OpenMM code with the backbone's topology and positions (N, CA, C; nanometers):
from openmm import Vec3, app, unit

residues = "MET ILE ASN ALA VAL LEU VAL PHE ASN ASN ASN GLY GLN PRO ARG LEU THR LYS PHE TYR SER GLN ILE ASP VAL SER LEU GLN GLN LYS LEU LEU THR GLN ILE PHE SER LEU VAL SER ASN ARG PRO ALA SER ALA CYS ASN PHE LEU PRO LEU PRO PRO LEU LEU ALA GLY SER SER SER SER THR SER TRP ASN THR SER ALA GLY ASP GLU PRO THR THR LEU LEU TYR ARG HIS TYR ALA THR LEU TYR PHE ILE VAL ILE SER ASP SER LEU GLU SER PRO LEU GLY LEU LEU ASP LEU ILE GLN VAL PHE VAL GLN ALA LEU ASP ALA LEU PHE GLU ASN VAL CYS GLU LEU ASP LEU ILE PHE ASN PHE GLU THR LEU HIS ALA THR LEU GLU GLU MET ILE ILE GLY GLY CYS VAL VAL GLU THR ASP LEU GLY LYS ILE VAL LYS ALA VAL ARG ASP ALA GLY LYS VAL ALA LYS ARG PRO LYS GLU ARG SER VAL GLY GLY GLY GLY GLY SER GLY MET GLY MET GLY ARG GLY GLY PHE MET SER GLY GLY ASP VAL TRP THR GLY ARG".split()
positions = [
    Vec3(7.5479, 1.9894, 4.9188),
    Vec3(7.6581, 1.8960, 4.9080),
    Vec3(7.7032, 1.8876, 4.7627),
    Vec3(7.8310, 1.8801, 4.7449),
    Vec3(7.8866, 1.8599, 4.6118),
    Vec3(7.8904, 1.7099, 4.5867),
    Vec3(7.8322, 1.6676, 4.4750),
    Vec3(7.8288, 1.5257, 4.4412),
    Vec3(7.9488, 1.4827, 4.3590),
    Vec3(8.0018, 1.5736, 4.2749),
    Vec3(8.1156, 1.5364, 4.1911),
    Vec3(8.1867, 1.6608, 4.1400),
    Vec3(8.3174, 1.6465, 4.1192),
    Vec3(8.3993, 1.7476, 4.0519),
    Vec3(8.4684, 1.6757, 3.9376),
    Vec3(8.4540, 1.7303, 3.8174),
    Vec3(8.5093, 1.6673, 3.6979),
    Vec3(8.5906, 1.7698, 3.6199),
    Vec3(8.6963, 1.7237, 3.5557),
    Vec3(8.7735, 1.8080, 3.4645),
    Vec3(8.7941, 1.7281, 3.3368),
    Vec3(8.7540, 1.7867, 3.2237),
    Vec3(8.7713, 1.7252, 3.0921),
    Vec3(8.8549, 1.8172, 3.0054),
    Vec3(8.9258, 1.7589, 2.9085),
    Vec3(8.9885, 1.8437, 2.8079),
    Vec3(8.8909, 1.8599, 2.6916),
    Vec3(8.9299, 1.9348, 2.5902),
    Vec3(8.8405, 1.9610, 2.4769),
    Vec3(8.8053, 1.8364, 2.3971),
    Vec3(8.8821, 1.7289, 2.4122),
    Vec3(8.8545, 1.6041, 2.3408),
    Vec3(8.7691, 1.5079, 2.4218),
    Vec3(8.7274, 1.5478, 2.5397),
    Vec3(8.6433, 1.4628, 2.6227),
    Vec3(8.7189, 1.3661, 2.7111),
    Vec3(8.8501, 1.3803, 2.7187),
    Vec3(8.9299, 1.2920, 2.8041),
    Vec3(8.9258, 1.3451, 2.9471),
    Vec3(8.8813, 1.2635, 3.0419),
    Vec3(8.8768, 1.3099, 3.1809),
    Vec3(9.0174, 1.3303, 3.2363),
    Vec3(9.0395, 1.4443, 3.2987),
    Vec3(9.1664, 1.4732, 3.3647),
    Vec3(9.1518, 1.4641, 3.5159),
    Vec3(9.0269, 1.4717, 3.5644),
    Vec3(8.9968, 1.4528, 3.7059),
    Vec3(8.8523, 1.4069, 3.7168),
    Vec3(8.8287, 1.3006, 3.7898),
    Vec3(8.6927, 1.2576, 3.8224),
    Vec3(8.6903, 1.2274, 3.9712),
    Vec3(8.6216, 1.3108, 4.0453),
    Vec3(8.6121, 1.2935, 4.1899),
    Vec3(8.4643, 1.2928, 4.2273),
    Vec3(8.4147, 1.1760, 4.2693),
    Vec3(8.2759, 1.1614, 4.3107),
    Vec3(8.2705, 1.1595, 4.4625),
    Vec3(8.1875, 1.2452, 4.5202),
    Vec3(8.1713, 1.2503, 4.6653),
    Vec3(8.0500, 1.1705, 4.7110),
    Vec3(7.9681, 1.1288, 4.6178),
    Vec3(7.8566, 1.0391, 4.6450),
    Vec3(7.8825, 0.9132, 4.5652),
    Vec3(7.8558, 0.8005, 4.6242),
    Vec3(7.8800, 0.6739, 4.5546),
    Vec3(7.7847, 0.6621, 4.4363),
    Vec3(7.8399, 0.6324, 4.3220),
    Vec3(7.7593, 0.6113, 4.2017),
    Vec3(7.7955, 0.4744, 4.1471),
    Vec3(7.6961, 0.4066, 4.0953),
    Vec3(7.7197, 0.2740, 4.0389),
    Vec3(7.8241, 0.2832, 3.9286),
    Vec3(7.9186, 0.1925, 3.9320),
    Vec3(8.0276, 0.1932, 3.8344),
    Vec3(7.9736, 0.1804, 3.6923),
    Vec3(7.8668, 0.1044, 3.6764),
    Vec3(7.8109, 0.0841, 3.5423),
    Vec3(7.7582, 0.2135, 3.4815),
    Vec3(7.7251, 0.3123, 3.5655),
    Vec3(7.6707, 0.4381, 3.5143),
    Vec3(7.7756, 0.5479, 3.4990),
    Vec3(7.8912, 0.5306, 3.5603),
    Vec3(7.9909, 0.6377, 3.5576),
    Vec3(8.0341, 0.6759, 3.4170),
    Vec3(8.0679, 0.5781, 3.3348),
    Vec3(8.1169, 0.6094, 3.2005),
    Vec3(8.0094, 0.6771, 3.1163),
    Vec3(7.8859, 0.6280, 3.1273),
    Vec3(7.7757, 0.6911, 3.0533),
    Vec3(7.7546, 0.8346, 3.1005),
    Vec3(7.7628, 0.8542, 3.2300),
    Vec3(7.7441, 0.9870, 3.2862),
    Vec3(7.8526, 1.0830, 3.2377),
    Vec3(7.9771, 1.0387, 3.2385),
    Vec3(8.0871, 1.1233, 3.1917),
    Vec3(8.0680, 1.1615, 3.0453),
    Vec3(8.0247, 1.0660, 2.9642),
    Vec3(8.0007, 1.0930, 2.8223),
    Vec3(7.8886, 1.1943, 2.8045),
    Vec3(7.7785, 1.1771, 2.8779),
    Vec3(7.6656, 1.2696, 2.8658),
    Vec3(7.7028, 1.4103, 2.9114),
    Vec3(7.7746, 1.4196, 3.0204),
    Vec3(7.8117, 1.5515, 3.0722),
    Vec3(7.9049, 1.6227, 2.9752),
    Vec3(8.0039, 1.5523, 2.9229),
    Vec3(8.0933, 1.6167, 2.8265),
    Vec3(8.0163, 1.6611, 2.7026),
    Vec3(7.9253, 1.5790, 2.6565),
    Vec3(7.8450, 1.6144, 2.5401),
    Vec3(7.7642, 1.7417, 2.5663),
    Vec3(7.7092, 1.7545, 2.6851),
    Vec3(7.6317, 1.8740, 2.7195),
    Vec3(7.7180, 2.0001, 2.7208),
    Vec3(7.8320, 1.9955, 2.7878),
    Vec3(7.9112, 2.1177, 2.8024),
    Vec3(7.9886, 2.1532, 2.6759),
    Vec3(8.0329, 2.0546, 2.6015),
    Vec3(8.1151, 2.0845, 2.4839),
    Vec3(8.0338, 2.1384, 2.3670),
    Vec3(7.9049, 2.1129, 2.3648),
    Vec3(7.8211, 2.1592, 2.2540),
    Vec3(7.7559, 2.2940, 2.2811),
    Vec3(7.7904, 2.3582, 2.3895),
    Vec3(7.7307, 2.4880, 2.4216),
    Vec3(7.8162, 2.6009, 2.3647),
    Vec3(7.7511, 2.7058, 2.3153),
    Vec3(7.8279, 2.8209, 2.2674),
    Vec3(7.8952, 2.8924, 2.3847),
    Vec3(8.0015, 2.9645, 2.3552),
    Vec3(8.0781, 3.0331, 2.4598),
    Vec3(7.9940, 3.1372, 2.5330),
    Vec3(7.8936, 3.1920, 2.4669),
    Vec3(7.8107, 3.2955, 2.5289),
    Vec3(7.6966, 3.2380, 2.6130),
    Vec3(7.6825, 3.1069, 2.6169),
    Vec3(7.5726, 3.0439, 2.6908),
    Vec3(7.5991, 3.0466, 2.8409),
    Vec3(7.4935, 3.0302, 2.9159),
    Vec3(7.4995, 3.0263, 3.0622),
    Vec3(7.5821, 2.9067, 3.1095),
    Vec3(7.6482, 2.9200, 3.2224),
    Vec3(7.7310, 2.8121, 3.2773),
    Vec3(7.6520, 2.7127, 3.3599),
    Vec3(7.5224, 2.7338, 3.3768),
    Vec3(7.4368, 2.6427, 3.4509),
    Vec3(7.3619, 2.5558, 3.3519),
    Vec3(7.3592, 2.4270, 3.3774),
    Vec3(7.2983, 2.3335, 3.2833),
    Vec3(7.1921, 2.2487, 3.3510),
    Vec3(7.0967, 2.2017, 3.2715),
    Vec3(7.0066, 2.0997, 3.3261),
    Vec3(7.0852, 1.9700, 3.3446),
    Vec3(7.0383, 1.8864, 3.4329),
    Vec3(7.1062, 1.7586, 3.4535),
    Vec3(7.1004, 1.6748, 3.3274),
    Vec3(7.2026, 1.5952, 3.3014),
    Vec3(7.1971, 1.5048, 3.1867),
    Vec3(7.0850, 1.4033, 3.2074),
    Vec3(7.0321, 1.3467, 3.0992),
    Vec3(6.9201, 1.2524, 3.1101),
    Vec3(6.9456, 1.1385, 3.2080),
    Vec3(7.0676, 1.0927, 3.2164),
    Vec3(7.1004, 0.9817, 3.3064),
    Vec3(7.0758, 1.0192, 3.4524),
    Vec3(7.0999, 1.1464, 3.4882),
    Vec3(7.0760, 1.1913, 3.6253),
    Vec3(6.9346, 1.2430, 3.6450),
    Vec3(6.8824, 1.3122, 3.5458),
    Vec3(6.7510, 1.3731, 3.5598),
    Vec3(6.6415, 1.2685, 3.5775),
    Vec3(6.6545, 1.1555, 3.5107),
    Vec3(6.5508, 1.0539, 3.5178),
    Vec3(6.5744, 0.9501, 3.6240),
    Vec3(6.6794, 0.9652, 3.7048),
    Vec3(6.7119, 0.8611, 3.8018),
    Vec3(6.6711, 0.9029, 3.9416),
    Vec3(6.6512, 0.8065, 4.0239),
    Vec3(6.6309, 0.8334, 4.1664),
    Vec3(6.7586, 0.7950, 4.2382),
    Vec3(6.7736, 0.8425, 4.3595),
    Vec3(6.8977, 0.8148, 4.4318),
    Vec3(6.9147, 0.6671, 4.4603),
    Vec3(6.8072, 0.5924, 4.4608),
    Vec3(6.8196, 0.4504, 4.4934),
    Vec3(6.8757, 0.3693, 4.3776),
    Vec3(6.8684, 0.4228, 4.2558),
    Vec3(6.9170, 0.3451, 4.1429),
    Vec3(7.0565, 0.3839, 4.0980),
    Vec3(7.0959, 0.5091, 4.1158),
    Vec3(7.2277, 0.5466, 4.0655),
    Vec3(7.3160, 0.6133, 4.1703),
    Vec3(7.2662, 0.7110, 4.2436),
    Vec3(7.3461, 0.7811, 4.3435),
    Vec3(7.3125, 0.7262, 4.4805),
    Vec3(7.4115, 0.6897, 4.5554),
    Vec3(7.3935, 0.6413, 4.6919),
    Vec3(7.4099, 0.7608, 4.7851),
    Vec3(7.3004, 0.8387, 4.8036),
    Vec3(7.3066, 0.9614, 4.8816),
    Vec3(7.1999, 0.9618, 4.9890),
    Vec3(7.2125, 1.0543, 5.0822),
    Vec3(7.1095, 1.0763, 5.1828),
    Vec3(6.9936, 1.1494, 5.1183),
    Vec3(6.8795, 1.1473, 5.1845),
    Vec3(6.7636, 1.2198, 5.1324),
    Vec3(6.7988, 1.3675, 5.1209),
    Vec3(6.7663, 1.4284, 5.0090),
    Vec3(6.7954, 1.5689, 4.9857),
    Vec3(6.9311, 1.5948, 4.9246),
    Vec3(7.0159, 1.4945, 4.9139),
    Vec3(7.1488, 1.5126, 4.8569),
    Vec3(7.1560, 1.4715, 4.7107),
    Vec3(7.0422, 1.4453, 4.6493),
    Vec3(7.0439, 1.4048, 4.5097),
    Vec3(7.0947, 1.5206, 4.4243),
    Vec3(7.1710, 1.4906, 4.3217),
    Vec3(7.2230, 1.5978, 4.2361),
    Vec3(7.1103, 1.6703, 4.1644),
    Vec3(7.1160, 1.8028, 4.1660),
    Vec3(7.0157, 1.8832, 4.0973),
    Vec3(7.0778, 1.9889, 4.0073),
    Vec3(7.2046, 2.0185, 4.0266),
    Vec3(7.2691, 2.1280, 3.9547),
    Vec3(7.3980, 2.0807, 3.8901),
    Vec3(7.4165, 2.1198, 3.7650),
    Vec3(7.5414, 2.0945, 3.6943),
    Vec3(7.5894, 2.2298, 3.6436),
    Vec3(7.7095, 2.2684, 3.6811),
    Vec3(7.7642, 2.3934, 3.6299),
    Vec3(7.9098, 2.3740, 3.5928),
    Vec3(7.9590, 2.4620, 3.5072),
    Vec3(8.0944, 2.4441, 3.4547),
    Vec3(8.1569, 2.5784, 3.4222),
    Vec3(8.2881, 2.5759, 3.4059),
    Vec3(8.3638, 2.6878, 3.3502),
    Vec3(8.4631, 2.6291, 3.2523),
    Vec3(8.4850, 2.6998, 3.1436),
    Vec3(8.5761, 2.6541, 3.0391),
    Vec3(8.6978, 2.7457, 3.0388),
    Vec3(8.8151, 2.6864, 3.0623),
    Vec3(8.9416, 2.7594, 3.0588),
    Vec3(9.0288, 2.6956, 2.9519),
    Vec3(9.0621, 2.7694, 2.8490),
    Vec3(9.1515, 2.7230, 2.7424),
    Vec3(9.1105, 2.5846, 2.6932),
    Vec3(9.1823, 2.4809, 2.7297),
    Vec3(9.1526, 2.3464, 2.6793),
    Vec3(9.0830, 2.2582, 2.7819),
    Vec3(9.0397, 2.3154, 2.8937),
    Vec3(8.9809, 2.2332, 3.0000),
    Vec3(8.8436, 2.2832, 3.0430),
    Vec3(8.7554, 2.1884, 3.0719),
    Vec3(8.6249, 2.2150, 3.1308),
    Vec3(8.6291, 2.1709, 3.2765),
    Vec3(8.5969, 2.2613, 3.3679),
    Vec3(8.5862, 2.2296, 3.5101),
    Vec3(8.4377, 2.2225, 3.5431),
    Vec3(8.3913, 2.1080, 3.5929),
    Vec3(8.2488, 2.0813, 3.6102),
    Vec3(8.2217, 2.0416, 3.7547),
    Vec3(8.1122, 2.0945, 3.8100),
    Vec3(8.0689, 2.0585, 3.9452),
    Vec3(7.9234, 2.0143, 3.9384),
    Vec3(7.8939, 1.9012, 4.0021),
    Vec3(7.7566, 1.8528, 4.0167),
    Vec3(7.7236, 1.8639, 4.1650),
    Vec3(7.6110, 1.9289, 4.1975),
    Vec3(7.5775, 1.9488, 4.3385),
    Vec3(7.4278, 1.9353, 4.3611),
    Vec3(7.3891, 1.9371, 4.4891),
    Vec3(7.2473, 1.9346, 4.5224),
    Vec3(7.1946, 2.0780, 4.5278),
    Vec3(7.0677, 2.0925, 4.5590),
    Vec3(7.0038, 2.2240, 4.5558),
    Vec3(7.0451, 2.3137, 4.6721),
    Vec3(7.1135, 2.2598, 4.7717),
    Vec3(7.1529, 2.3399, 4.8874),
    Vec3(7.2768, 2.4248, 4.8617),
    Vec3(7.3541, 2.3929, 4.7604),
    Vec3(7.4749, 2.4692, 4.7280),
    Vec3(7.4395, 2.5891, 4.6401),
    Vec3(7.5055, 2.6997, 4.6645),
    Vec3(7.4854, 2.8198, 4.5844),
    Vec3(7.5566, 2.8045, 4.4500),
    Vec3(7.4833, 2.8145, 4.3388),
    Vec3(7.5496, 2.8020, 4.2079),
    Vec3(7.6582, 2.9074, 4.1857),
    Vec3(7.6344, 3.0297, 4.2287),
    Vec3(7.7365, 3.1333, 4.2120),
    Vec3(7.8568, 3.1061, 4.3015),
    Vec3(7.8317, 3.0521, 4.4196),
    Vec3(7.9412, 3.0132, 4.5077),
    Vec3(8.0252, 2.9026, 4.4467),
    Vec3(7.9598, 2.8103, 4.3757),
    Vec3(8.0328, 2.7007, 4.3118),
    Vec3(8.1155, 2.7503, 4.1937),
    Vec3(8.0634, 2.8484, 4.1193),
    Vec3(8.1438, 2.9076, 4.0119),
    Vec3(8.2678, 2.9745, 4.0707),
    Vec3(8.2510, 3.0412, 4.1835),
    Vec3(8.3652, 3.1023, 4.2507),
    Vec3(8.4618, 2.9954, 4.3009),
    Vec3(8.4098, 2.8831, 4.3472),
    Vec3(8.4941, 2.7722, 4.3927),
    Vec3(8.5800, 2.7190, 4.2780),
    Vec3(8.5208, 2.7061, 4.1596),
    Vec3(8.5973, 2.6625, 4.0425),
    Vec3(8.7085, 2.7632, 4.0133),
    Vec3(8.6753, 2.8923, 4.0213),
    Vec3(8.7743, 2.9972, 3.9957),
    Vec3(8.8907, 2.9876, 4.0944),
    Vec3(8.8607, 2.9673, 4.2218),
    Vec3(8.9656, 2.9553, 4.3236),
    Vec3(9.0497, 2.8305, 4.2973),
    Vec3(8.9861, 2.7211, 4.2577),
    Vec3(9.0579, 2.5968, 4.2263),
    Vec3(9.1588, 2.6201, 4.1141),
    Vec3(9.1142, 2.6866, 4.0082),
    Vec3(9.2025, 2.7135, 3.8943),
    Vec3(9.3141, 2.8103, 3.9342),
    Vec3(9.2823, 2.9121, 4.0119),
    Vec3(9.3854, 3.0059, 4.0566),
    Vec3(9.4874, 2.9367, 4.1467),
    Vec3(9.4419, 2.8453, 4.2308),
    Vec3(9.5345, 2.7711, 4.3171),
    Vec3(9.6278, 2.6849, 4.2332),
    Vec3(9.5735, 2.6179, 4.1327),
    Vec3(9.6577, 2.5361, 4.0448),
    Vec3(9.7589, 2.6228, 3.9717),
    Vec3(9.7150, 2.7396, 3.9267),
    Vec3(9.8060, 2.8296, 3.8559),
    Vec3(9.9165, 2.8795, 3.9486),
    Vec3(9.8826, 2.9062, 4.0733),
    Vec3(9.9841, 2.9509, 4.1688),
    Vec3(10.0817, 2.8381, 4.2028),
    Vec3(10.0323, 2.7168, 4.2131),
    Vec3(10.1179, 2.6036, 4.2485),
    Vec3(10.2123, 2.5649, 4.1353),
    Vec3(10.1637, 2.5716, 4.0114),
    Vec3(10.2448, 2.5293, 3.8978),
    Vec3(10.3138, 2.6450, 3.8279),
    Vec3(10.2861, 2.7682, 3.8669),
    Vec3(10.3462, 2.8855, 3.8047),
    Vec3(10.3329, 2.8806, 3.6533),
    Vec3(10.2126, 2.8910, 3.6055),
    Vec3(10.1778, 2.8835, 3.4636),
    Vec3(10.1320, 2.7423, 3.4302),
    Vec3(10.0255, 2.7023, 3.4917),
    Vec3(9.9733, 2.5664, 3.4780),
    Vec3(9.9254, 2.5399, 3.3355),
    Vec3(9.9441, 2.4173, 3.2920),
    Vec3(9.8910, 2.3730, 3.1638),
    Vec3(9.8354, 2.2320, 3.1829),
    Vec3(9.7702, 2.1809, 3.0814),
    Vec3(9.7074, 2.0496, 3.0906),
    Vec3(9.8080, 1.9402, 3.1250),
    Vec3(9.9292, 1.9506, 3.0738),
    Vec3(10.0311, 1.8496, 3.1038),
    Vec3(10.0657, 1.8455, 3.2527),
    Vec3(10.0604, 1.9606, 3.3190),
    Vec3(10.0834, 1.9613, 3.4634),
    Vec3(9.9794, 1.8760, 3.5347),
    Vec3(9.8554, 1.8850, 3.4901),
    Vec3(9.7484, 1.8078, 3.5532),
    Vec3(9.7629, 1.6589, 3.5252),
    Vec3(9.8169, 1.6245, 3.4100),
    Vec3(9.8349, 1.4835, 3.3743),
    Vec3(9.9501, 1.4226, 3.4531),
    Vec3(10.0654, 1.4877, 3.4511),
    Vec3(10.1852, 1.4298, 3.5107),
    Vec3(10.1974, 1.4546, 3.6607),
    Vec3(10.1226, 1.5497, 3.7120),
    Vec3(10.1292, 1.5824, 3.8547),
    Vec3(9.9904, 1.5741, 3.9170),
    Vec3(9.9239, 1.4631, 3.8918),
    Vec3(9.7871, 1.4472, 3.9404),
    Vec3(9.7793, 1.4492, 4.0931),
    Vec3(9.8906, 1.4173, 4.1603),
    Vec3(9.8908, 1.4216, 4.3066),
    Vec3(9.8644, 1.5635, 4.3556),
    Vec3(9.9249, 1.6606, 4.2906),
    Vec3(9.9038, 1.8002, 4.3275),
    Vec3(9.7611, 1.8421, 4.2975),
    Vec3(9.7075, 1.7967, 4.1859),
    Vec3(9.5693, 1.8262, 4.1487),
    Vec3(9.4742, 1.7758, 4.2568),
    Vec3(9.4919, 1.6504, 4.2979),
    Vec3(9.4051, 1.5922, 4.4003),
    Vec3(9.4269, 1.6578, 4.5367),
    Vec3(9.5517, 1.6871, 4.5713),
    Vec3(9.5801, 1.7506, 4.7004),
    Vec3(9.5154, 1.8885, 4.7089),
    Vec3(9.5174, 1.9620, 4.5985),
    Vec3(9.4553, 2.0942, 4.5956),
    Vec3(9.3055, 2.0826, 4.6162),
    Vec3(9.2431, 1.9893, 4.5459),
    Vec3(9.0989, 1.9695, 4.5607),
    Vec3(9.0642, 1.9239, 4.7024),
    Vec3(9.1479, 1.8384, 4.7605),
    Vec3(9.1223, 1.7894, 4.8966),
    Vec3(9.1386, 1.8987, 5.0015),
    Vec3(9.2167, 2.0009, 4.9727),
    Vec3(9.2263, 2.1143, 5.0647),
    Vec3(9.0999, 2.1992, 5.0602),
    Vec3(9.0266, 2.1922, 4.9499),
    Vec3(8.9085, 2.2750, 4.9317),
    Vec3(8.7786, 2.2026, 4.9676),
    Vec3(8.7693, 2.0748, 4.9318),
    Vec3(8.6450, 1.9990, 4.9485),
    Vec3(8.6768, 1.8672, 5.0177),
    Vec3(8.6049, 1.8389, 5.1245),
    Vec3(8.6188, 1.7106, 5.1934),
    Vec3(8.4800, 1.6500, 5.2074),
    Vec3(8.4634, 1.5299, 5.1561),
    Vec3(8.3358, 1.4604, 5.1688),
    Vec3(8.2194, 1.5326, 5.1047),
    Vec3(8.2458, 1.6153, 5.0055),
    Vec3(8.1401, 1.6882, 4.9374),
    Vec3(8.1072, 1.8224, 5.0001),
    Vec3(8.1756, 1.8593, 5.1068),
    Vec3(8.1531, 1.9878, 5.1741),
    Vec3(8.2728, 2.0792, 5.1507),
    Vec3(8.2445, 2.2033, 5.1171),
    Vec3(8.3509, 2.3014, 5.0966),
    Vec3(8.4069, 2.3391, 5.2333),
    Vec3(8.5380, 2.3220, 5.2501),
    Vec3(8.6010, 2.3514, 5.3789),
    Vec3(8.6981, 2.4692, 5.3720),
    Vec3(8.7441, 2.5053, 5.2533),
    Vec3(8.8389, 2.6166, 5.2424),
    Vec3(8.8256, 2.6832, 5.1066),
    Vec3(8.8207, 2.8174, 5.1080),
    Vec3(8.8161, 2.8920, 4.9821),
    Vec3(8.9216, 3.0016, 4.9774),
    Vec3(9.0008, 3.0146, 5.0811),
    Vec3(9.1056, 3.1159, 5.0842),
    Vec3(9.2238, 3.0678, 5.0003),
    Vec3(9.2500, 3.1381, 4.8916),
    Vec3(9.3539, 3.0976, 4.7966),
    Vec3(9.4901, 3.0816, 4.8641),
    Vec3(9.5290, 3.1760, 4.9460),
    Vec3(9.6594, 3.1698, 5.0124),
    Vec3(9.6734, 3.0487, 5.1035),
    Vec3(9.5687, 3.0188, 5.1791),
    Vec3(9.5728, 2.9035, 5.2701),
    Vec3(9.5799, 2.7723, 5.1931),
    Vec3(9.5082, 2.7641, 5.0823),
    Vec3(9.5076, 2.6414, 5.0013),
    Vec3(9.6467, 2.6158, 4.9441),
    Vec3(9.7039, 2.7180, 4.8819),
    Vec3(9.8362, 2.7043, 4.8200),
    Vec3(9.9409, 2.6709, 4.9259),
    Vec3(9.9366, 2.7386, 5.0392),
    Vec3(10.0329, 2.7124, 5.1464),
    Vec3(10.0195, 2.5694, 5.1986),
    Vec3(9.8979, 2.5217, 5.2181),
    Vec3(9.8773, 2.3864, 5.2708),
    Vec3(9.9297, 2.2799, 5.1753),
    Vec3(9.9070, 2.2983, 5.0459),
    Vec3(9.9556, 2.2003, 4.9481),
    Vec3(10.1079, 2.2041, 4.9415),
    Vec3(10.1656, 2.3238, 4.9430),
    Vec3(10.3123, 2.3343, 4.9416),
    Vec3(10.3730, 2.2753, 5.0683),
    Vec3(10.3121, 2.3033, 5.1826),
    Vec3(10.3630, 2.2502, 5.3096),
    Vec3(10.3555, 2.0983, 5.3146),
    Vec3(10.2562, 2.0417, 5.2483),
    Vec3(10.2422, 1.8956, 5.2455),
    Vec3(10.3422, 1.8313, 5.1499),
    Vec3(10.4117, 1.9125, 5.0715),
    Vec3(10.5118, 1.8599, 4.9788),
    Vec3(10.4518, 1.7909, 4.8584),
    Vec3(10.3321, 1.8319, 4.8181),
    Vec3(10.2637, 1.7667, 4.7065),
    Vec3(10.2858, 1.8361, 4.5729),
    Vec3(10.3690, 1.9387, 4.5696),
    Vec3(10.3915, 2.0120, 4.4453),
    Vec3(10.5167, 1.9593, 4.3781),
    Vec3(10.5019, 1.9099, 4.2567),
    Vec3(10.6164, 1.8594, 4.1804),
    Vec3(10.6985, 1.9774, 4.1299),
    Vec3(10.8268, 1.9595, 4.1271),
    Vec3(10.9170, 2.0643, 4.0788),
    Vec3(10.9402, 2.0467, 3.9297),
    Vec3(10.9353, 2.1585, 3.8569),
    Vec3(10.9668, 2.1577, 3.7147),
    Vec3(11.1022, 2.2229, 3.6951),
    Vec3(11.1760, 2.1772, 3.5956),
    Vec3(11.3033, 2.2434, 3.5674),
    Vec3(11.2778, 2.3815, 3.5095),
    Vec3(11.3770, 2.4664, 3.5210),
    Vec3(11.3670, 2.5980, 3.4587),
    Vec3(11.3542, 2.5792, 3.3092),
    Vec3(11.2631, 2.6564, 3.2494),
    Vec3(11.2398, 2.6412, 3.1063),
    Vec3(11.3496, 2.7094, 3.0277),
    Vec3(11.3906, 2.6414, 2.9228),
    Vec3(11.4924, 2.6966, 2.8347),
    Vec3(11.4239, 2.7573, 2.7141),
    Vec3(11.4740, 2.8681, 2.6697),
    Vec3(11.4176, 2.9319, 2.5522),
    Vec3(11.4649, 2.8575, 2.4285),
    Vec3(11.3697, 2.8000, 2.3562),
    Vec3(11.4025, 2.7257, 2.2352),
    Vec3(11.3181, 2.7848, 2.1233),
    Vec3(11.3600, 2.8949, 2.0703),
    Vec3(11.2835, 2.9523, 1.9610),
    Vec3(11.1842, 3.0560, 2.0090),
    Vec3(11.0644, 3.0498, 1.9535),
    Vec3(10.9649, 3.1542, 1.9656),
    Vec3(10.9107, 3.1861, 2.1022),
    Vec3(10.8794, 3.0958, 2.1850),
    Vec3(10.8253, 3.1286, 2.3148),
    Vec3(10.6748, 3.1372, 2.3179),
    Vec3(10.6049, 3.1329, 2.2039),
    Vec3(10.4597, 3.1231, 2.2069),
    Vec3(10.4265, 2.9850, 2.2542),
    Vec3(10.3215, 2.9716, 2.3319),
    Vec3(10.3046, 2.8383, 2.3857),
    Vec3(10.1642, 2.8038, 2.4228),
    Vec3(10.1547, 2.6997, 2.5035),
    Vec3(10.0243, 2.6473, 2.5392),
    Vec3(9.9943, 2.6634, 2.6861),
    Vec3(10.0568, 2.7596, 2.7528),
    Vec3(10.0232, 2.7832, 2.8921),
    Vec3(9.8778, 2.8249, 2.9032),
    Vec3(9.8169, 2.7977, 3.0181),
    Vec3(9.6745, 2.8245, 3.0279),
    Vec3(9.6390, 2.8978, 3.1554),
    Vec3(9.7250, 2.9799, 3.2108),
    Vec3(9.7031, 3.0317, 3.3444),
    Vec3(9.6100, 3.1490, 3.3562),
    Vec3(9.5997, 3.1934, 3.4768),
    Vec3(9.5118, 3.3022, 3.5133),
    Vec3(9.5953, 3.4292, 3.5201),
    Vec3(9.5609, 3.5284, 3.4466),
    Vec3(9.6310, 3.6549, 3.4598),
    Vec3(9.7658, 3.6563, 3.3923),
    Vec3(9.8734, 3.6641, 3.4724),
    Vec3(10.0030, 3.6904, 3.4124),
    Vec3(10.0698, 3.5703, 3.3513),
    Vec3(10.0163, 3.4521, 3.3565),
    Vec3(10.0895, 3.3486, 3.2883),
    Vec3(10.0345, 3.2102, 3.2972),
    Vec3(9.9111, 3.1819, 3.2941),
    Vec3(9.8682, 3.0443, 3.3045),
    Vec3(9.7571, 3.0125, 3.2086),
    Vec3(9.6449, 2.9687, 3.2588),
    Vec3(9.5381, 2.9130, 3.1774),
    Vec3(9.4928, 3.0031, 3.0637),
    Vec3(9.5152, 3.1328, 3.0679),
    Vec3(9.4621, 3.2147, 2.9610),
    Vec3(9.5616, 3.3101, 2.8984),
    Vec3(9.6857, 3.3058, 2.9373),
    Vec3(9.7760, 3.4085, 2.8884),
    Vec3(9.8698, 3.3640, 2.7779),
    Vec3(9.8860, 3.2342, 2.7548),
    Vec3(9.9726, 3.1881, 2.6477),
    Vec3(10.1189, 3.1944, 2.6830),
    Vec3(10.1597, 3.1411, 2.7959),
    Vec3(10.2996, 3.1411, 2.8375),
    Vec3(10.3798, 3.0374, 2.7616),
    Vec3(10.4998, 3.0075, 2.8116),
    Vec3(10.5886, 2.9125, 2.7451),
    Vec3(10.5359, 2.7706, 2.7526),
    Vec3(10.5821, 2.6891, 2.6615),
    Vec3(10.5424, 2.5486, 2.6561),
    Vec3(10.6191, 2.4711, 2.7612),
    Vec3(10.5499, 2.3852, 2.8340),
    Vec3(10.6139, 2.3008, 2.9334),
    Vec3(10.6871, 2.1897, 2.8612),
    Vec3(10.8119, 2.1632, 2.9012),
    Vec3(10.8941, 2.0666, 2.8289),
    Vec3(10.9124, 1.9359, 2.9025),
    Vec3(10.8463, 1.9161, 3.0136),
    Vec3(10.8568, 1.7890, 3.0854),
    Vec3(10.9189, 1.8072, 3.2212),
    Vec3(10.9319, 1.6964, 3.2914),
    Vec3(10.9828, 1.7034, 3.4292),
    Vec3(11.1280, 1.7326, 3.4338),
] * unit.nanometer
topology = app.Topology()
chain = topology.addChain("A")
for resn in residues:
    res = topology.addResidue(resn, chain)
    for name in ("N", "CA", "C"):
        topology.addAtom(name, app.Element.getBySymbol(name[0]), res)
């Protein structure tokens, strides 16, 4: 079971926090701080699998996570794309490599939906961000990993915000962060707003 999906920017500001297991509100902020501290201080060549932060490692499910027996979080893994960290916390029953692939599909779906996604798209169009995640994960269980089906379902639901055509204003170097031809890693044009 997936316990949480988190997205942070390089400054530690959460862009998405989705908990699939109930966690005490008093611990959420501390947990977010600890997790960001763990992932942001790792070198780029380090493994994407991490030990649980002290707040989770030393806790039992009765004190912090309201989960069924065996659903306690045991794995924290992440991927870093440009200015964003995508983080998944799961139990021992989930495949870590499968979860890394799930993060990749999530990012590719966002890039396909926004046609050169950047951090501002996630901020101003959070409905699309949540709708995409909800097409992939329901109640902590992965229900869809087919990129085409995910993108089609979100578009059919009308959850994709429309951006105006970008006007060329000078250089064209920008902060796009896409996958492949124009998003999270290619450096496309700068998004100018809705």
